[in-house]
Structure formats: structure tokens, C-alpha cells
PDB file of N, H, CA, C and O in Angstrom:
ATOM      1  N   MET A   1       0.824  -1.190   0.000  1.00  0.00           N
ATOM      2  CA  MET A   1       0.000   0.000   0.000  1.00  0.00           C
ATOM      3  C   MET A   1       0.871   1.258   0.000  1.00  0.00           C
ATOM      4  O   MET A   1       0.661   2.171  -0.799  1.00  0.00           O
ATOM      5  N   LEU A   2       1.850   1.293   0.906  1.00  0.00           N
ATOM      6  H   LEU A   2       2.021   0.551   1.555  1.00  0.00           H
ATOM      7  CA  LEU A   2       2.738   2.451   0.974  1.00  0.00           C
ATOM      8  C   LEU A   2       3.581   2.559  -0.289  1.00  0.00           C
ATOM      9  O   LEU A   2       3.830   3.657  -0.788  1.00  0.00           O
ATOM     10  N   GLY A   3       4.017   1.415  -0.799  1.00  0.00           N
ATOM     11  H   GLY A   3       3.815   0.523  -0.394  1.00  0.00           H
ATOM     12  CA  GLY A   3       4.813   1.405  -2.027  1.00  0.00           C
ATOM     13  C   GLY A   3       4.039   1.960  -3.211  1.00  0.00           C
ATOM     14  O   GLY A   3       4.596   2.669  -4.049  1.00  0.00           O
ATOM     15  N   THR A   4       2.761   1.638  -3.277  1.00  0.00           N
ATOM     16  H   THR A   4       2.308   1.062  -2.596  1.00  0.00           H
ATOM     17  CA  THR A   4       1.912   2.148  -4.353  1.00  0.00           C
ATOM     18  C   THR A   4       1.753   3.658  -4.238  1.00  0.00           C
ATOM     19  O   THR A   4       1.788   4.362  -5.247  1.00  0.00           O
ATOM     20  N   ALA A   5       1.583   4.155  -3.036  1.00  0.00           N
ATOM     21  H   ALA A   5       1.555   3.583  -2.217  1.00  0.00           H
ATOM     22  CA  ALA A   5       1.451   5.600  -2.826  1.00  0.00           C
ATOM     23  C   ALA A   5       2.732   6.323  -3.226  1.00  0.00           C
ATOM     24  O   ALA A   5       2.683   7.373  -3.867  1.00  0.00           O
ATOM     25  N   VAL A   6       3.866   5.768  -2.851  1.00  0.00           N
ATOM     26  H   VAL A   6       3.906   4.916  -2.330  1.00  0.00           H
ATOM     27  CA  VAL A   6       5.153   6.374  -3.212  1.00  0.00           C
ATOM     28  C   VAL A   6       5.336   6.354  -4.725  1.00  0.00           C
ATOM     29  O   VAL A   6       5.826   7.323  -5.305  1.00  0.00           O
ATOM     30  N   LEU A   7       4.947   5.260  -5.365  1.00  0.00           N
ATOM     31  H   LEU A   7       4.549   4.473  -4.894  1.00  0.00           H
ATOM     32  CA  LEU A   7       5.054   5.149  -6.818  1.00  0.00           C
ATOM     33  C   LEU A   7       4.212   6.214  -7.508  1.00  0.00           C
ATOM     34  O   LEU A   7       4.697   6.896  -8.411  1.00  0.00           O
ATOM     35  N   PHE A   8       2.952   6.364  -7.093  1.00  0.00           N
ATOM     36  H   PHE A   8       2.558   5.809  -6.360  1.00  0.00           H
ATOM     37  CA  PHE A   8       2.086   7.363  -7.709  1.00  0.00           C
ATOM     38  C   PHE A   8       2.562   8.786  -7.421  1.00  0.00           C
ATOM     39  O   PHE A   8       2.460   9.656  -8.286  1.00  0.00           O
ATOM     40  N   LEU A   9       3.070   9.028  -6.240  1.00  0.00           N
ATOM     41  H   LEU A   9       3.153   8.322  -5.537  1.00  0.00           H
ATOM     42  CA  LEU A   9       3.594  10.353  -5.920  1.00  0.00           C
ATOM     43  C   LEU A   9       4.806  10.679  -6.779  1.00  0.00           C
ATOM     44  O   LEU A   9       4.925  11.795  -7.283  1.00  0.00           O
ATOM     45  N   SER A  10       5.701   9.723  -6.948  1.00  0.00           N
ATOM     46  H   SER A  10       5.604   8.816  -6.539  1.00  0.00           H
ATOM     47  CA  SER A  10       6.884   9.968  -7.776  1.00  0.00           C
ATOM     48  C   SER A  10       6.494  10.151  -9.239  1.00  0.00           C
ATOM     49  O   SER A  10       7.085  10.984  -9.926  1.00  0.00           O
ATOM     50  N   LEU A  11       5.518   9.395  -9.730  1.00  0.00           N
ATOM     51  H   LEU A  11       5.038   8.719  -9.172  1.00  0.00           H
ATOM     52  CA  LEU A  11       5.038   9.593 -11.102  1.00  0.00           C
ATOM     53  C   LEU A  11       4.406  10.969 -11.271  1.00  0.00           C
ATOM     54  O   LEU A  11       4.604  11.623 -12.296  1.00  0.00           O
ATOM     55  N   PHE A  12       3.655  11.406 -10.280  1.00  0.00           N
ATOM     56  H   PHE A  12       3.494  10.875  -9.448  1.00  0.00           H
ATOM     57  CA  PHE A  12       3.045  12.738 -10.325  1.00  0.00           C
ATOM     58  C   PHE A  12       4.113  13.822 -10.392  1.00  0.00           C
ATOM     59  O   PHE A  12       4.011  14.751 -11.193  1.00  0.00           O
ATOM     60  N   ILE A  13       5.133  13.703  -9.553  1.00  0.00           N
ATOM     61  H   ILE A  13       5.216  12.949  -8.902  1.00  0.00           H
ATOM     62  CA  ILE A  13       6.195  14.711  -9.522  1.00  0.00           C
ATOM     63  C   ILE A  13       6.967  14.717 -10.835  1.00  0.00           C
ATOM     64  O   ILE A  13       7.261  15.785 -11.373  1.00  0.00           O
ATOM     65  N   MET A  14       7.299  13.543 -11.357  1.00  0.00           N
ATOM     66  H   MET A  14       7.061  12.675 -10.921  1.00  0.00           H
ATOM     67  CA  MET A  14       8.040  13.484 -12.621  1.00  0.00           C
ATOM     68  C   MET A  14       7.213  14.049 -13.772  1.00  0.00           C
ATOM     69  O   MET A  14       7.753  14.748 -14.630  1.00  0.00           O
ATOM     70  N   THR A  15       5.928  13.762 -13.805  1.00  0.00           N
ATOM     71  H   THR A  15       5.489  13.194 -13.108  1.00  0.00           H
ATOM     72  CA  THR A  15       5.061  14.292 -14.853  1.00  0.00           C
ATOM     73  C   THR A  15       4.932  15.808 -14.733  1.00  0.00           C
ATOM     74  O   THR A  15       4.971  16.518 -15.738  1.00  0.00           O
ATOM     75  N   ALA A  16       4.783  16.295 -13.527  1.00  0.00           N
ATOM     76  H   ALA A  16       4.752  15.719 -12.710  1.00  0.00           H
ATOM     77  CA  ALA A  16       4.652  17.739 -13.312  1.00  0.00           C
ATOM     78  C   ALA A  16       5.932  18.472 -13.690  1.00  0.00           C
ATOM     79  O   ALA A  16       5.873  19.580 -14.225  1.00  0.00           O
ATOM     80  N   LYS A  17       7.092  17.869 -13.420  1.00  0.00           N
ATOM     81  H   LYS A  17       7.140  16.969 -12.986  1.00  0.00           H
ATOM     82  CA  LYS A  17       8.361  18.498 -13.784  1.00  0.00           C
ATOM     83  C   LYS A  17       8.605  18.427 -15.289  1.00  0.00           C
ATOM     84  O   LYS A  17       9.218  19.332 -15.854  1.00  0.00           O
ATOM     85  N   ALA A  18       8.134  17.363 -15.948  1.00  0.00           N
ATOM     86  H   ALA A  18       7.635  16.628 -15.489  1.00  0.00           H
ATOM     87  CA  ALA A  18       8.353  17.197 -17.380  1.00  0.00           C
ATOM     88  C   ALA A  18       7.465  18.130 -18.209  1.00  0.00           C
ATOM     89  O   ALA A  18       7.889  18.617 -19.257  1.00  0.00           O
ATOM     90  N   TYR A  19       6.245  18.378 -17.747  1.00  0.00           N
ATOM     91  H   TYR A  19       5.901  17.981 -16.896  1.00  0.00           H
ATOM     92  CA  TYR A  19       5.294  19.206 -18.483  1.00  0.00           C
ATOM     93  C   TYR A  19       4.748  20.310 -17.586  1.00  0.00           C
ATOM     94  O   TYR A  19       3.582  20.262 -17.193  1.00  0.00           O
ATOM     95  N   PRO A  20       5.570  21.303 -17.256  1.00  0.00           N
ATOM     96  CA  PRO A  20       5.114  22.330 -16.305  1.00  0.00           C
ATOM     97  C   PRO A  20       4.034  23.256 -16.864  1.00  0.00           C
ATOM     98  O   PRO A  20       3.197  23.747 -16.107  1.00  0.00           O
ATOM     99  N   ASP A  21       4.039  23.505 -18.186  1.00  0.00           N
ATOM    100  H   ASP A  21       4.719  23.107 -18.801  1.00  0.00           H
ATOM    101  CA  ASP A  21       3.062  24.437 -18.751  1.00  0.00           C
ATOM    102  C   ASP A  21       1.687  23.811 -18.934  1.00  0.00           C
ATOM    103  O   ASP A  21       0.667  24.477 -18.759  1.00  0.00           O
ATOM    104  N   THR A  22       1.662  22.543 -19.282  1.00  0.00           N
ATOM    105  H   THR A  22       2.491  22.001 -19.423  1.00  0.00           H
ATOM    106  CA  THR A  22       0.379  21.890 -19.541  1.00  0.00           C
ATOM    107  C   THR A  22      -0.229  21.260 -18.299  1.00  0.00           C
ATOM    108  O   THR A  22      -1.397  20.871 -18.300  1.00  0.00           O
ATOM    109  N   PHE A  23       0.560  21.160 -17.243  1.00  0.00           N
ATOM    110  H   PHE A  23       1.509  21.476 -17.242  1.00  0.00           H
ATOM    111  CA  PHE A  23       0.097  20.494 -16.026  1.00  0.00           C
ATOM    112  C   PHE A  23       0.321  21.431 -14.851  1.00  0.00           C
ATOM    113  O   PHE A  23       1.357  21.348 -14.191  1.00  0.00           O
ATOM    114  N   PRO A  24      -0.647  22.342 -14.568  1.00  0.00           N
ATOM    115  CA  PRO A  24      -0.444  23.290 -13.470  1.00  0.00           C
ATOM    116  C   PRO A  24      -0.292  22.556 -12.141  1.00  0.00           C
ATOM    117  O   PRO A  24      -1.046  21.632 -11.835  1.00  0.00           O
ATOM    118  N   ASN A  25       0.681  22.980 -11.371  1.00  0.00           N
ATOM    119  H   ASN A  25       1.293  23.730 -11.619  1.00  0.00           H
ATOM    120  CA  ASN A  25       0.956  22.257 -10.130  1.00  0.00           C
ATOM    121  C   ASN A  25       1.651  23.159  -9.125  1.00  0.00           C
ATOM    122  O   ASN A  25       1.943  24.322  -9.405  1.00  0.00           O
ATOM    123  N   ARG A  26       1.905  22.613  -7.975  1.00  0.00           N
ATOM    124  H   ARG A  26       1.668  21.668  -7.747  1.00  0.00           H
ATOM    125  CA  ARG A  26       2.611  23.306  -6.906  1.00  0.00           C
ATOM    126  C   ARG A  26       3.886  22.565  -6.521  1.00  0.00           C
ATOM    127  O   ARG A  26       4.446  22.799  -5.450  1.00  0.00           O
ATOM    128  N   VAL A  27       4.340  21.676  -7.390  1.00  0.00           N
ATOM    129  H   VAL A  27       3.885  21.486  -8.260  1.00  0.00           H
ATOM    130  CA  VAL A  27       5.486  20.832  -7.075  1.00  0.00           C
ATOM    131  C   VAL A  27       6.738  21.667  -6.840  1.00  0.00           C
ATOM    132  O   VAL A  27       7.502  21.387  -5.916  1.00  0.00           O
ATOM    133  N   ASP A  28       6.958  22.697  -7.669  1.00  0.00           N
ATOM    134  H   ASP A  28       6.337  22.925  -8.419  1.00  0.00           H
ATOM    135  CA  ASP A  28       8.144  23.538  -7.486  1.00  0.00           C
ATOM    136  C   ASP A  28       8.130  24.226  -6.125  1.00  0.00           C
ATOM    137  O   ASP A  28       9.172  24.356  -5.482  1.00  0.00           O
ATOM    138  N   THR A  29       6.965  24.663  -5.689  1.00  0.00           N
ATOM    139  H   THR A  29       6.118  24.558  -6.211  1.00  0.00           H
ATOM    140  CA  THR A  29       6.851  25.277  -4.370  1.00  0.00           C
ATOM    141  C   THR A  29       7.166  24.271  -3.279  1.00  0.00           C
ATOM    142  O   THR A  29       7.875  24.591  -2.324  1.00  0.00           O
ATOM    143  N   TRP A  30       6.650  23.064  -3.412  1.00  0.00           N
ATOM    144  H   TRP A  30       6.074  22.805  -4.187  1.00  0.00           H
ATOM    145  CA  TRP A  30       6.916  22.019  -2.416  1.00  0.00           C
ATOM    146  C   TRP A  30       8.402  21.706  -2.342  1.00  0.00           C
ATOM    147  O   TRP A  30       8.965  21.568  -1.256  1.00  0.00           O
ATOM    148  N   ILE A  31       9.038  21.594  -3.519  1.00  0.00           N
ATOM    149  H   ILE A  31       8.581  21.707  -4.401  1.00  0.00           H
ATOM    150  CA  ILE A  31      10.464  21.257  -3.555  1.00  0.00           C
ATOM    151  C   ILE A  31      11.291  22.371  -2.932  1.00  0.00           C
ATOM    152  O   ILE A  31      12.229  22.094  -2.185  1.00  0.00           O
ATOM    153  N   SER A  32      10.961  23.633  -3.225  1.00  0.00           N
ATOM    154  H   SER A  32      10.199  23.858  -3.833  1.00  0.00           H
ATOM    155  CA  SER A  32      11.723  24.738  -2.641  1.00  0.00           C
ATOM    156  C   SER A  32      11.527  24.809  -1.131  1.00  0.00           C
ATOM    157  O   SER A  32      12.462  25.143  -0.402  1.00  0.00           O
ATOM    158  N   ARG A  33      10.333  24.503  -0.658  1.00  0.00           N
ATOM    159  H   ARG A  33       9.574  24.232  -1.250  1.00  0.00           H
ATOM    160  CA  ARG A  33      10.098  24.503   0.794  1.00  0.00           C
ATOM    161  C   ARG A  33      10.873  23.391   1.477  1.00  0.00           C
ATOM    162  O   ARG A  33      11.428  23.592   2.557  1.00  0.00           O
ATOM    163  N   ILE A  34      10.914  22.221   0.856  1.00  0.00           N
ATOM    164  H   ILE A  34      10.463  22.058  -0.022  1.00  0.00           H
ATOM    165  CA  ILE A  34      11.681  21.109   1.422  1.00  0.00           C
ATOM    166  C   ILE A  34      13.164  21.444   1.426  1.00  0.00           C
ATOM    167  O   ILE A  34      13.862  21.158   2.399  1.00  0.00           O
ATOM    168  N   ASP A  35      13.655  22.053   0.339  1.00  0.00           N
ATOM    169  H   ASP A  35      13.088  22.285  -0.451  1.00  0.00           H
ATOM    170  CA  ASP A  35      15.067  22.439   0.282  1.00  0.00           C
ATOM    171  C   ASP A  35      15.408  23.465   1.350  1.00  0.00           C
ATOM    172  O   ASP A  35      16.455  23.369   1.989  1.00  0.00           O
ATOM    173  N   SER A  36      14.538  24.444   1.550  1.00  0.00           N
ATOM    174  H   SER A  36      13.687  24.522   1.031  1.00  0.00           H
ATOM    175  CA  SER A  36      14.833  25.452   2.576  1.00  0.00           C
ATOM    176  C   SER A  36      14.739  24.862   3.974  1.00  0.00           C
ATOM    177  O   SER A  36      15.478  25.275   4.868  1.00  0.00           O
ATOM    178  N   PHE A  37      13.843  23.902   4.178  1.00  0.00           N
ATOM    179  H   PHE A  37      13.243  23.566   3.452  1.00  0.00           H
ATOM    180  CA  PHE A  37      13.713  23.263   5.492  1.00  0.00           C
ATOM    181  C   PHE A  37      14.932  22.411   5.819  1.00  0.00           C
ATOM    182  O   PHE A  37      15.386  22.380   6.963  1.00  0.00           O
ATOM    183  N   THR A  38      15.458  21.722   4.813  1.00  0.00           N
ATOM    184  H   THR A  38      15.089  21.748   3.884  1.00  0.00           H
ATOM    185  CA  THR A  38      16.608  20.852   5.040  1.00  0.00           C
ATOM    186  C   THR A  38      17.923  21.605   4.978  1.00  0.00           C
ATOM    187  O   THR A  38      18.973  21.021   5.247  1.00  0.00           O
ATOM    188  N   GLY A  39      17.897  22.891   4.628  1.00  0.00           N
ATOM    189  H   GLY A  39      17.044  23.365   4.409  1.00  0.00           H
ATOM    190  CA  GLY A  39      19.123  23.681   4.588  1.00  0.00           C
ATOM    191  C   GLY A  39      19.824  23.635   3.250  1.00  0.00           C
ATOM    192  O   GLY A  39      20.956  24.106   3.135  1.00  0.00           O
ATOM    193  N   LYS A  40      19.183  23.077   2.232  1.00  0.00           N
ATOM    194  H   LYS A  40      18.264  22.694   2.325  1.00  0.00           H
ATOM    195  CA  LYS A  40      19.792  22.988   0.911  1.00  0.00           C
ATOM    196  C   LYS A  40      19.471  24.204   0.055  1.00  0.00           C
ATOM    197  O   LYS A  40      19.964  24.315  -1.068  1.00  0.00           O
ATOM    198  N   GLY A  41      18.663  25.106   0.562  1.00  0.00           N
ATOM    199  H   GLY A  41      18.263  25.016   1.474  1.00  0.00           H
ATOM    200  CA  GLY A  41      18.269  26.280  -0.200  1.00  0.00           C
ATOM    201  C   GLY A  41      19.381  27.312  -0.265  1.00  0.00           C
ATOM    202  O   GLY A  41      20.455  27.130   0.309  1.00  0.00           O
ATOM    203  N   ASP A  42      19.108  28.385  -0.966  1.00  0.00           N
ATOM    204  H   ASP A  42      18.236  28.533  -1.432  1.00  0.00           H
ATOM    205  CA  ASP A  42      20.050  29.484  -1.106  1.00  0.00           C
ATOM    206  C   ASP A  42      20.278  30.135   0.257  1.00  0.00           C
ATOM    207  O   ASP A  42      19.327  30.404   0.990  1.00  0.00           O
ATOM    208  N   ALA A  43      21.536  30.383   0.588  1.00  0.00           N
ATOM    209  H   ALA A  43      22.309  30.165  -0.008  1.00  0.00           H
ATOM    210  CA  ALA A  43      21.872  30.926   1.909  1.00  0.00           C
ATOM    211  C   ALA A  43      21.247  32.302   2.119  1.00  0.00           C
ATOM    212  O   ALA A  43      20.775  32.599   3.216  1.00  0.00           O
ATOM    213  N   ASN A  44      21.236  33.145   1.090  1.00  0.00           N
ATOM    214  H   ASN A  44      21.619  32.904   0.199  1.00  0.00           H
ATOM    215  CA  ASN A  44      20.650  34.480   1.229  1.00  0.00           C
ATOM    216  C   ASN A  44      19.152  34.401   1.488  1.00  0.00           C
ATOM    217  O   ASN A  44      18.613  35.175   2.279  1.00  0.00           O
ATOM    218  N   THR A  45      18.489  33.477   0.831  1.00  0.00           N
ATOM    219  H   THR A  45      18.927  32.848   0.189  1.00  0.00           H
ATOM    220  CA  THR A  45      17.054  33.311   1.037  1.00  0.00           C
ATOM    221  C   THR A  45      16.760  32.860   2.456  1.00  0.00           C
ATOM    222  O   THR A  45      15.820  33.346   3.085  1.00  0.00           O
ATOM    223  N   ILE A  46      17.557  31.938   2.959  1.00  0.00           N
ATOM    224  H   ILE A  46      18.321  31.543   2.448  1.00  0.00           H
ATOM    225  CA  ILE A  46      17.360  31.444   4.320  1.00  0.00           C
ATOM    226  C   ILE A  46      17.589  32.563   5.328  1.00  0.00           C
ATOM    227  O   ILE A  46      16.845  32.683   6.301  1.00  0.00           O
ATOM    228  N   ILE A  47      18.614  33.383   5.102  1.00  0.00           N
ATOM    229  H   ILE A  47      19.219  33.286   4.311  1.00  0.00           H
ATOM    230  CA  ILE A  47      18.895  34.505   6.000  1.00  0.00           C
ATOM    231  C   ILE A  47      17.734  35.499   5.977  1.00  0.00           C
ATOM    232  O   ILE A  47      17.312  35.984   7.027  1.00  0.00           O
ATOM    233  N   LYS A  48      17.218  35.803   4.785  1.00  0.00           N
ATOM    234  H   LYS A  48      17.561  35.409   3.932  1.00  0.00           H
ATOM    235  CA  LYS A  48      16.097  36.736   4.680  1.00  0.00           C
ATOM    236  C   LYS A  48      14.856  36.198   5.388  1.00  0.00           C
ATOM    237  O   LYS A  48      14.143  36.948   6.054  1.00  0.00           O
ATOM    238  N   LEU A  49      14.600  34.901   5.242  1.00  0.00           N
ATOM    239  H   LEU A  49      15.180  34.292   4.700  1.00  0.00           H
ATOM    240  CA  LEU A  49      13.450  34.316   5.923  1.00  0.00           C
ATOM    241  C   LEU A  49      13.599  34.401   7.432  1.00  0.00           C
ATOM    242  O   LEU A  49      12.635  34.697   8.139  1.00  0.00           O
ATOM    243  N   ASN A  50      14.800  34.142   7.927  1.00  0.00           N
ATOM    244  H   ASN A  50      15.583  33.901   7.352  1.00  0.00           H
ATOM    245  CA  ASN A  50      15.031  34.230   9.370  1.00  0.00           C
ATOM    246  C   ASN A  50      14.862  35.659   9.869  1.00  0.00           C
ATOM    247  O   ASN A  50      14.316  35.878  10.950  1.00  0.00           O
ATOM    248  N   GLU A  51      15.330  36.644   9.080  1.00  0.00           N
ATOM    249  H   GLU A  51      15.773  36.466   8.202  1.00  0.00           H
ATOM    250  CA  GLU A  51      15.155  38.042   9.467  1.00  0.00           C
ATOM    251  C   GLU A  51      13.677  38.418   9.486  1.00  0.00           C
ATOM    252  O   GLU A  51      13.233  39.141  10.378  1.00  0.00           O
ATOM    253  N   GLN A  52      12.916  37.933   8.509  1.00  0.00           N
ATOM    254  H   GLN A  52      13.278  37.346   7.785  1.00  0.00           H
ATOM    255  CA  GLN A  52      11.487  38.228   8.471  1.00  0.00           C
ATOM    256  C   GLN A  52      10.763  37.617   9.663  1.00  0.00           C
ATOM    257  O   GLN A  52       9.864  38.235  10.234  1.00  0.00           O
ATOM    258  N   LYS A  53      11.153  36.414  10.033  1.00  0.00           N
ATOM    259  H   LYS A  53      11.883  35.912   9.570  1.00  0.00           H
ATOM    260  CA  LYS A  53      10.546  35.781  11.204  1.00  0.00           C
ATOM    261  C   LYS A  53      10.833  36.590  12.461  1.00  0.00           C
ATOM    262  O   LYS A  53       9.945  36.791  13.289  1.00  0.00           O
ATOM    263  N   LEU A  54      12.065  37.054  12.603  1.00  0.00           N
ATOM    264  H   LEU A  54      12.786  36.892  11.930  1.00  0.00           H
ATOM    265  CA  LEU A  54      12.442  37.847  13.766  1.00  0.00           C
ATOM    266  C   LEU A  54      11.666  39.160  13.798  1.00  0.00           C
ATOM    267  O   LEU A  54      11.183  39.572  14.852  1.00  0.00           O
ATOM    268  N   GLN A  55      11.548  39.817  12.643  1.00  0.00           N
ATOM    269  H   GLN A  55      11.941  39.483  11.787  1.00  0.00           H
ATOM    270  CA  GLN A  55      10.813  41.075  12.592  1.00  0.00           C
ATOM    271  C   GLN A  55       9.341  40.875  12.930  1.00  0.00           C
ATOM    272  O   GLN A  55       8.747  41.696  13.630  1.00  0.00           O
ATOM    273  N   SER A  56       8.758  39.800  12.442  1.00  0.00           N
ATOM    274  H   SER A  56       9.241  39.134  11.874  1.00  0.00           H
ATOM    275  CA  SER A  56       7.343  39.570  12.746  1.00  0.00           C
ATOM    276  C   SER A  56       7.148  39.279  14.228  1.00  0.00           C
ATOM    277  O   SER A  56       6.126  39.654  14.802  1.00  0.00           O
ATOM    278  N   GLN A  57       8.114  38.617  14.851  1.00  0.00           N
ATOM    279  H   GLN A  57       8.945  38.312  14.384  1.00  0.00           H
ATOM    280  CA  GLN A  57       8.018  38.372  16.286  1.00  0.00           C
ATOM    281  C   GLN A  57       8.134  39.681  17.055  1.00  0.00           C
ATOM    282  O   GLN A  57       7.424  39.885  18.040  1.00  0.00           O
ATOM    283  N   GLN A  58       9.022  40.569  16.615  1.00  0.00           N
ATOM    284  H   GLN A  58       9.598  40.403  15.815  1.00  0.00           H
ATOM    285  CA  GLN A  58       9.190  41.846  17.299  1.00  0.00           C
ATOM    286  C   GLN A  58       7.946  42.709  17.133  1.00  0.00           C
ATOM    287  O   GLN A  58       7.514  43.360  18.085  1.00  0.00           O
ATOM    288  N   VAL A  59       7.372  42.721  15.953  1.00  0.00           N
ATOM    289  H   VAL A  59       7.723  42.192  15.180  1.00  0.00           H
ATOM    290  CA  VAL A  59       6.162  43.504  15.721  1.00  0.00           C
ATOM    291  C   VAL A  59       5.011  42.929  16.534  1.00  0.00           C
ATOM    292  O   VAL A  59       4.202  43.679  17.079  1.00  0.00           O
ATOM    293  N   GLY A  60       4.931  41.611  16.620  1.00  0.00           N
ATOM    294  H   GLY A  60       5.589  41.001  16.177  1.00  0.00           H
ATOM    295  CA  GLY A  60       3.889  40.983  17.423  1.00  0.00           C
ATOM    296  C   GLY A  60       3.999  41.370  18.879  1.00  0.00           C
ATOM    297  O   GLY A  60       2.986  41.621  19.531  1.00  0.00           O
ATOM    298  N   TRP A  61       5.211  41.424  19.400  1.00  0.00           N
ATOM    299  H   TRP A  61       6.035  41.221  18.870  1.00  0.00           H
ATOM    300  CA  TRP A  61       5.450  41.821  20.784  1.00  0.00           C
ATOM    301  C   TRP A  61       5.039  43.275  20.980  1.00  0.00           C
ATOM    302  O   TRP A  61       4.391  43.611  21.971  1.00  0.00           O
ATOM    303  N   LEU A  62       5.418  44.143  20.030  1.00  0.00           N
ATOM    304  H   LEU A  62       5.944  43.870  19.225  1.00  0.00           H
ATOM    305  CA  LEU A  62       5.075  45.556  20.128  1.00  0.00           C
ATOM    306  C   LEU A  62       3.558  45.741  20.069  1.00  0.00           C
ATOM    307  O   LEU A  62       3.003  46.555  20.807  1.00  0.00           O
ATOM    308  N   ALA A  63       2.901  45.003  19.211  1.00  0.00           N
ATOM    309  H   ALA A  63       3.351  44.342  18.611  1.00  0.00           H
ATOM    310  CA  ALA A  63       1.445  45.114  19.109  1.00  0.00           C
ATOM    311  C   ALA A  63       0.772  44.698  20.407  1.00  0.00           C
ATOM    312  O   ALA A  63      -0.211  45.314  20.818  1.00  0.00           O
ATOM    313  N   LYS A  64       1.284  43.668  21.054  1.00  0.00           N
ATOM    314  H   LYS A  64       2.083  43.168  20.721  1.00  0.00           H
ATOM    315  CA  LYS A  64       0.713  43.237  22.328  1.00  0.00           C
ATOM    316  C   LYS A  64       0.869  44.318  23.388  1.00  0.00           C
ATOM    317  O   LYS A  64      -0.042  44.545  24.184  1.00  0.00           O
ATOM    318  N   VAL A  65       2.021  44.987  23.403  1.00  0.00           N
ATOM    319  H   VAL A  65       2.761  44.803  22.757  1.00  0.00           H
ATOM    320  CA  VAL A  65       2.264  46.048  24.385  1.00  0.00           C
ATOM    321  C   VAL A  65       1.343  47.234  24.114  1.00  0.00           C
ATOM    322  O   VAL A  65       0.767  47.796  25.045  1.00  0.00           O
ATOM    323  N   LEU A  66       1.200  47.617  22.848  1.00  0.00           N
ATOM    324  H   LEU A  66       1.668  47.160  22.091  1.00  0.00           H
ATOM    325  CA  LEU A  66       0.374  48.769  22.513  1.00  0.00           C
ATOM    326  C   LEU A  66      -1.106  48.501  22.767  1.00  0.00           C
ATOM    327  O   LEU A  66      -1.836  49.414  23.152  1.00  0.00           O
ATOM    328  N   VAL A  67      -1.554  47.293  22.565  1.00  0.00           N
ATOM    329  H   VAL A  67      -0.961  46.551  22.253  1.00  0.00           H
ATOM    330  CA  VAL A  67      -2.961  46.972  22.793  1.00  0.00           C
ATOM    331  C   VAL A  67      -3.281  47.025  24.280  1.00  0.00           C
ATOM    332  O   VAL A  67      -4.376  47.441  24.661  1.00  0.00           O
ATOM    333  N   LYS A  68      -2.346  46.611  25.121  1.00  0.00           N
ATOM    334  H   LYS A  68      -1.457  46.273  24.812  1.00  0.00           H
ATOM    335  CA  LYS A  68      -2.580  46.627  26.566  1.00  0.00           C
ATOM    336  C   LYS A  68      -2.609  48.043  27.117  1.00  0.00           C
ATOM    337  O   LYS A  68      -3.219  48.284  28.159  1.00  0.00           O
ATOM    338  N   VAL A  69      -1.963  48.983  26.440  1.00  0.00           N
ATOM    339  H   VAL A  69      -1.468  48.787  25.594  1.00  0.00           H
ATOM    340  CA  VAL A  69      -1.892  50.356  26.936  1.00  0.00           C
ATOM    341  C   VAL A  69      -3.117  51.115  26.632  1.00  0.00           C
ATOM    342  O   VAL A  69      -3.217  52.291  26.983  1.00  0.00           O
TER     343      VAL A  69
END
């Protein structure tokens, strides 16, 4: 059962990569997310994402303080 699922998933990915214009998909997005999660992505992109996460945390903290006031 699991082998069949893996087979169909790999066929789907190969088909989507072979015919990107005729087969709309999100495979490229999935692959880039997996690469960034595993650390295989572009170093500048990873740094920018980390900075954005930090900024959103700081803004969230500031918003909590301002709402309480």
C-alpha cells in the first residue's frame, strides 16, 4: 500500500516536472520549501526568511504592548 502511494507520488512529480506548462501544479513550491527546510536552499534566502521571522516576532510583541496600553 505504501509502495503504491510512493510510486504514484513519484510519477506525479516526474510528470509535473516534465510538463510544467500543460500540467499546473505546486510541485516547485513544495520542492523549494523542502530544500529550505533541510538547509539545501540558497543561503541568502534562508537569512532573509530568518530576518522576516524575527521582525514579525518583534512587531507581534510591540502590538501586544500597545494593545494593553
